[in-house]
N, C-alpha and C positions, 0 to 999 in steps of 0.2 A: 447399397450401391455407392461406390466411391468415384470421385472424379479423377480422371487421368491427370498426369503431370502437365499436360498442355491445355487442359480444359479451362483452368482458371485464367491463365494469361490470354487465351482467346476470348473469354468472356469480358475481361477488362478492356481488351482492344476493341471489341464490338461496342461496348458502352461508350468508350471514348469517341469512336467514329460516329455514333449516333448523336452525341452531344455536339461534335464539330459540325455535323450536317444541320442540326437545329440552329446553331449560332449563324451559320452561313445563310440559311434561309431567312432568318430574321434580319440580318444585315442587308441582304438583297432586297427585302421588302421595304426598307426605309427610304428608298428613292433618293438617297443623298441628303435627306433632311437632317439638319443638326438639331439636337435636343437643346432647347434653351430654357433656362430657369427664369421665371418672371419675378418681378419685385414682389415683396410681401403685400398682401391685400390691405392690411391696416395702414392707415395714414401715419406718417412719421411726424408726430407733433412734439416728441421729446428730443431736445437737441443732443442728448447723450446717445440715443438710439441712432439718430442721423449720423453722428460722428463714428459710431461703431460700424455702421454700414459702409461709410467712406473708407474706413481702415480695412474692412474686409475686402473691399474692391481693390485696394492697393496690393494685396497679396504679400509677398515677402518684403516688399519695400516698406511696409508698415512697421517692420521691426526696427527700422532706423528713424522713424518719424516720431519726434518728441510728443506731438499732440496725441498720436495713437497710444503711446506708452502711458500718457496721463489719463486718457479716457479709459483704457483697460484697468488702470489702478482704481479709478473711481467706480467702475462697474463692479470690480471685485469687492470694493468696500461696501457698495450698496447691496450686493448679493449675499455677502458672507457675514455682515454685521447682524447679530441677533436682534430681532425686534424692529429693524429699520424697514420702512416700506420700500417696495421695489421701485416705485416711481420717484423717490427722492423727496416727496412731500412729507412734512411733519404733521 
């Protein structure tokens, strides 16, 4: 048994409609609450980590921030140098 020429487009439209309904129901059930990401649970005792978080919060402005550029370079050095500990301690 073969599908007619219109069966496949109708099936695709039905699937799309079902997905749209599910998304609409989920959005209506949110009650206007915004999803917020919390801060990491671990305490930031490492100054490098604290500065990386500050730069992350700056968004695109961090691309112009000299301090952020320096911190990213140091983070790359710590991460990519073979045999170097991640916390910077020797």
